C-alpha positions in Angstrom: 141.0 184.5 255.7 139.2 181.2 256.3 141.0 179.8 253.3 144.2 180.0 255.4 143.0 178.8 258.8 140.7 176.0 257.6 142.8 174.0 255.3 142.4 170.8 257.3 139.4 169.2 259.0 139.8 168.7 262.7 138.6 165.4 264.1 138.1 165.2 267.9 138.4 161.9 269.6 135.9 160.8 272.2 138.6 158.7 273.8 140.7 161.7 274.6 138.0 163.5 276.7 135.6 161.6 278.9 133.7 164.7 279.7 132.9 165.2 276.0 131.3 161.7 275.9 128.8 162.6 278.6 128.0 166.0 277.1 127.6 164.6 273.6 125.3 161.8 275.0 123.0 164.6 276.2 123.0 166.3 272.8 122.4 163.1 271.0 119.6 162.1 273.3 117.8 165.4 272.8 118.3 165.2 269.0 117.0 161.6 268.8 114.0 162.4 271.0 113.0 165.4 269.0 113.5 163.6 265.6 111.4 160.7 266.9 108.6 163.2 267.8 108.8 165.0 264.5 108.4 161.7 262.6 105.1 161.2 264.3 103.6 164.6 263.5 100.5 164.5 261.3 99.3 167.4 259.3 95.7 168.0 260.5 93.5 170.5 262.4 95.7 170.1 265.5 99.0 170.9 263.7 99.6 174.3 265.1 99.2 173.1 268.7 101.3 170.0 268.0 104.2 172.1 266.7 103.8 174.7 269.5 104.0 171.8 272.1 107.1 170.4 270.4 108.7 173.8 270.3 108.1 174.3 274.0 109.4 170.8 274.8 112.6 170.8 272.8 113.5 174.1 271.2 115.1 175.8 274.2 116.9 172.7 275.5 118.3 171.9 272.1 119.6 175.4 271.5 121.0 175.8 275.0 122.8 172.4 274.9 124.3 173.1 271.5 125.4 176.6 272.6 126.8 175.3 275.9 128.9 172.8 274.1 130.0 175.4 271.6 131.0 177.8 274.4 133.3 175.0 275.8 135.4 175.1 272.7 138.7 177.0 272.8 138.6 180.3 270.9 141.2 179.0 268.5 138.9 176.2 267.4 135.8 178.2 266.5 136.8 178.6 262.9 138.3 175.1 262.5 136.4 172.7 260.2 135.2 169.7 262.2 133.2 166.8 260.9 133.3 164.8 264.1 130.1 163.2 265.6 130.2 165.9 268.3 130.2 168.7 265.7 127.5 167.1 263.7 125.3 166.6 266.8 125.7 170.3 267.7 124.7 171.2 264.1 121.7 169.0 264.2 120.6 170.3 267.6 120.8 173.9 266.5 119.0 173.2 263.2 116.2 171.3 264.9 115.7 174.1 267.4 115.5 176.7 264.6 113.3 174.5 262.5 110.7 174.2 265.3 110.8 177.8 266.2 110.4 179.0 262.6 107.7 176.5 261.8 105.7 177.6 264.9 106.0 181.2 263.5 105.0 180.1 260.0 101.8 178.5 261.3 100.8 181.9 262.6 100.7 183.2 259.0 99.5 180.0 257.3 96.8 177.7 258.5 98.1 174.3 257.3 95.5 171.7 258.3 95.7 169.1 255.5 98.6 167.7 253.4 99.3 169.5 250.1 97.2 172.5 251.0 97.6 175.4 248.5 99.0 178.8 249.4 95.7 180.6 248.7 93.8 178.2 251.0 96.4 178.4 253.8 97.4 182.0 254.0 96.1 184.3 256.7 93.9 187.0 255.0 95.6 189.7 257.0 99.0 188.5 256.1 98.0 188.4 252.4 96.8 192.0 252.6 100.0 193.1 254.3 102.0 191.5 251.5 99.9 193.3 248.8 100.2 196.6 250.6 103.9 196.2 250.9 104.1 195.6 247.1 102.1 198.8 246.5 104.6 200.7 248.7 107.7 199.3 247.0 106.6 199.3 243.4 106.8 203.1 242.9 110.5 202.9 244.1 111.4 200.6 241.2 113.0 202.0 238.0 110.7 202.1 235.0 112.5 199.1 233.5 112.0 197.1 236.6 108.3 198.0 236.7 108.0 196.8 233.1 109.8 193.6 233.9 107.4 192.9 236.8 104.3 193.7 234.7 105.5 191.5 231.8 106.1 188.5 234.1 102.7 188.6 235.8 99.4 187.4 234.3 97.2 190.4 233.4 94.3 189.2 235.4 96.5 188.9 238.5 97.7 192.5 238.1 94.0 193.5 238.4 93.4 191.3 241.5 96.5 192.8 243.1 95.0 196.3 242.7 97.2 197.7 239.9 95.5 200.4 237.9 97.9 200.4 234.9 97.9 202.4 231.8 96.9 200.5 228.6 100.5 200.7 227.4 101.8 199.0 230.5 99.1 196.4 230.7 99.6 195.5 227.0 103.1 194.1 227.8 101.5 191.5 230.2 98.8 190.7 227.7 101.2 190.3 224.8 103.3 187.8 226.8 100.2 185.9 227.7 99.1 185.7 224.1 102.5 184.6 223.0 102.3 181.7 225.5 105.2 182.9 227.6 105.0 181.5 231.2 103.8 184.1 233.7 103.3 184.3 237.4 99.9 183.5 238.9 98.7 185.1 242.2 100.1 182.4 244.4 103.5 182.8 242.7 103.5 186.5 243.3 102.5 186.1 246.9 105.2 183.5 247.5 107.9 185.7 246.1 106.7 188.7 248.1 106.6 186.7 251.3 110.0 184.9 250.8 111.8 188.1 249.6 110.4 190.2 252.5 112.9 191.2 255.1 110.2 191.7 257.7 107.9 188.7 257.4 110.6 186.1 258.2 109.0 183.4 256.1 112.3 182.8 254.2 113.6 181.4 257.5 110.7 179.0 257.9 111.1 177.6 254.4 114.9 177.3 254.6 115.1 175.8 258.1 112.4 173.2 257.2 114.5 172.1 254.2 117.7 172.1 256.2 116.2 169.8 258.8 115.3 167.5 256.0 118.8 167.6 254.6 120.7 167.3 257.9 118.4 165.0 259.8 116.5 163.1 257.0 113.1 164.3 258.3 110.8 166.0 255.9 108.0 167.0 258.3 108.8 170.7 258.6 109.5 171.0 254.9 106.1 169.4 254.2 104.4 171.9 256.5 105.9 174.9 254.6 105.4 173.4 251.2 102.3 175.6 250.6 104.8 178.5 250.3 108.0 176.7 249.0 106.3 175.0 246.1 104.8 178.1 244.4 108.1 179.9 245.2 110.1 177.2 243.3 107.7 177.5 240.4 107.8 181.3 240.4 111.6 181.4 240.4 111.7 178.9 237.5 109.3 181.0 235.6 111.3 184.2 236.2 114.4 182.4 234.9 112.7 182.3 231.5 112.4 186.1 231.4 115.6 187.8 230.3 115.1 190.8 232.6 115.4 188.5 235.7 118.4 186.4 234.7 121.7 187.0 236.5 125.1 185.6 235.7 128.3 186.8 237.4 129.9 187.1 240.9 127.6 186.9 243.9 128.2 187.4 247.6 126.5 186.4 250.8 127.1 186.6 254.5 127.2 183.2 256.2 126.8 182.2 259.9 129.8 180.2 261.1 130.4 181.6 264.6 127.8 179.4 266.2 127.2 175.8 267.3 126.8 174.6 263.7 129.7 176.5 262.2 132.4 173.9 262.5 130.4 171.2 260.9 129.2 173.6 258.2 132.7 174.5 257.5 133.8 170.9 257.1 131.5 170.7 254.1 132.9 173.8 252.4 136.6 173.0 252.0 138.5 173.6 248.7 137.9 170.7 246.3 134.6 169.8 247.9 131.2 169.9 246.2 128.0 170.9 247.8 124.3 171.0 246.8 121.9 172.9 248.9 118.3 171.9 249.8 116.8 175.1 248.7 117.3 178.3 246.6 120.0 180.5 248.2 119.9 184.2 248.6 122.9 186.3 247.7 123.6 189.8 246.3 125.4 190.9 243.2 126.6 194.1 245.0 129.6 193.1 247.2 129.1 195.9 249.7 125.5 194.7 250.3 126.3 191.2 251.5 125.2 190.7 255.1 128.7 190.0 256.4 129.3 193.7 255.8 126.2 195.6 256.7 124.2 193.6 259.1 124.6 193.8 262.9 124.9 190.0 263.3 128.0 188.7 265.1 127.3 185.1 263.8 127.2 186.2 260.2 130.7 187.6 260.1 132.0 185.4 257.3 131.5 185.8 253.6 130.8 183.3 250.7 132.1 184.7 247.4 130.6 182.8 244.4 133.0 183.7 241.7 130.5 182.6 239.1 126.8 182.4 240.1 123.7 181.8 238.0 120.5 183.0 239.5 117.3 185.1 239.4 117.1 188.8 240.2 114.4 189.2 242.8 114.9 192.7 244.2 111.7 193.7 242.4 109.8 191.6 245.0 111.7 192.9 248.1 110.0 195.2 250.6 111.0 198.8 251.0 113.8 198.1 253.4 115.8 195.7 251.1 114.8 196.8 247.6 118.2 198.3 247.0 120.3 195.3 248.2 120.6 193.6 244.8 119.2 190.3 245.8 119.8 187.3 243.6 118.4 183.8 244.2 120.7 180.9 243.2 119.0 177.6 242.5 120.0 174.5 244.4 122.8 173.5 242.0 126.2 172.1 242.9 128.7 174.6 244.3 132.4 173.8 243.8 134.7 175.1 246.6 137.9 176.8 245.6 141.2 177.7 247.3 142.0 181.5 247.3 144.9 180.8 244.9 142.3 179.6 242.3 140.4 182.9 242.4 141.0 185.9 240.3 142.7 188.6 242.4 139.9 191.1 241.7 137.5 188.8 243.5 139.9 187.5 246.2 140.5 191.0 247.5 137.3 192.1 249.1 136.1 195.7 249.6 135.8 195.0 253.3 138.0 192.4 254.9 136.0 189.5 256.1 136.9 185.8 256.5 136.0 184.5 253.1 135.2 181.1 251.5 135.3 180.9 247.7 133.2 178.7 245.3 131.7 178.6 241.8 128.7 177.2 240.1 130.8 176.3 237.1 131.8 172.7 237.2 135.5 172.4 238.0 135.5 168.5 238.1 133.1 165.7 237.4 130.3 165.6 240.0 130.7 162.9 242.7 128.5 160.0 242.4 125.4 160.4 244.6 125.2 158.1 247.6 121.7 159.2 248.7 120.7 161.9 251.1 123.9 163.7 252.3 124.1 165.2 255.8 125.2 168.7 254.9 124.9 171.9 257.0 123.5 174.5 254.7 125.4 177.8 254.5 123.0 180.6 255.6 
């Protein structure tokens, strides 16, 4: 268990290894050059080409350098928490590479040409149609109660624009909520949920990686580019949290990637007694066997985060066919309090499938630390 092997943070000294100084200088130079270039990016008609050029210039070099440094670590150190400058540089390099790659992909689906563009103005018409068609394939797979929850949460006029031919009894639920003044989802909200919750579109990576670059590097460029999706998504999840059928409270589980170049620095921010607040909503599952550490063929995502008490929004209703049964819950970016295994109820500390596990809770265990501005955290993924 990680709780046993990661009780102390390892700090590597530059003075003890001259080779590390040279290698880290290369990583830092790449990071600094890329961050300088990102700060100069303007959102205009040339944005797609600009990001593609930056991706071609930096992405592969950043990823390879971070991975090469990671491969030089002894096997015994891979799951040791490390907050050294070298570990942070690797985490930054890997995150910048992923941010560029995912933003380039995002701009194939969304034409972002001006700041603050809306989702309906930016979305590729074919991509929009694919999302709606996906909804029509997955909706019949939902239970009657889930279908009613969806209908009640969406504005009645939007149901019509999405092509739903509902019986008067079903439609009346949406109309009644609208007449009662209960917040409901507009079309942009529904599309944002469908896209982010899709296992196939990949847009959740674009949104999350852009926000992680902001959190880890202090650069909001990529997050601003994906804001046409992330802003209506945030609004939609807040609206759903006002509908009882979507509220979740209880244990949640997620697979997290630690066996990569960013893993040691990530782990240094998730030690027992620490507090962490993410930059974005975080996906998990309320069904332990469905967490991605168990059932996904991903060697990086071999560790598990168990949130012994989570508060979130059920979003499986918006999943595509392939993931509709995974019990997805979105946890808002609130503070997570990390726990030692000894602080956890035995029923939660003994997993169904043995995986290296980190424990936390969303219930405050201590007063929140005073904010000192933007923290350089590596977001669990």
